[in-house]
N, C-alpha and C positions, 0 to 999 in steps of 0.2 A: 576540559574537553567539551566540545560543542555538541548539543543535541539538536537533531534535525527532525522536524515533524513531517510525517507522511500523511497527507490529507487527500480526500477524494475531491477531485476537481468537478466543476459543473460540466456534465457531459452533454447538456443541451437536449435531454430527452424529457420533454414535457410530460409530467405525471406518469412516466413509466417506472415501475418498480425496479430498483437496482439492488443487487445483493453481492456479498463477498463470495468469490469462487475459491479455487485452490491456491494456497500459499505456495509460491515457487522457491522460496528460500526459508530455511529453518532459522529459528531464533538463535542468536549467538554466532551466526555466520558473518563473515566479512563480505561486504558488498561494495561495488564500484558505482559511481554515478551512472545512471542509465540502465543498470541491471534490472531485469524484470523481477518484481517482488510478489505480486498477487494478481490473480485474474478477477476482473469485475464483470458481473453478469447482468445483462439488461435484456430480458426476453431471449431472443435467439442470437443477440450480439454478445461478443466477448471482447473486453478491453484488457490490456496488460498495463498495470501501473508500475512505473519505474522508480528506482531510488533517486532522490533528489541530490544526494551527496555520497562521497566515499565514507565508509565507516563500518560499524558493526550493528546489525539489526538486534537491538536490545529488548524491544517490546513489540509484540503483536497484539493489538487491542481488539480485534474482531475475529470471530470464528467463521469458518466456512459456512455459507448459507445464511449468515446474518443479513438482515435488511440494512441498507446504507442510505445516507443522504449527502448531498453536496456539502463540502466543508468538514465532514466528519473526520476525526483523527483516527487513523488506521494503525499506525506503527510509529516507532521512534528509532532513529539511527543515531548512534554516538560516534563522533569523529574519533579517530585514533591518531594520536600524535606520536611520531617516531622519536 
């Protein structure tokens, strides 16, 4: 089974603090590519980060409110083979 890393992309917000918002999917749940996983907060801006692949969200590596940086590993999705 393949593991897909969910990382924070560079949002292009020079020196603005970025933090984890609310998780929109619980661990252990099946997700489809493009499903929204977590809100990313930057000041008054809110970004939704999407699943990069179909599978099961097996690890959530950041807590709500945690400070984040570009490239940081946020979660892991495991592909499910039928």
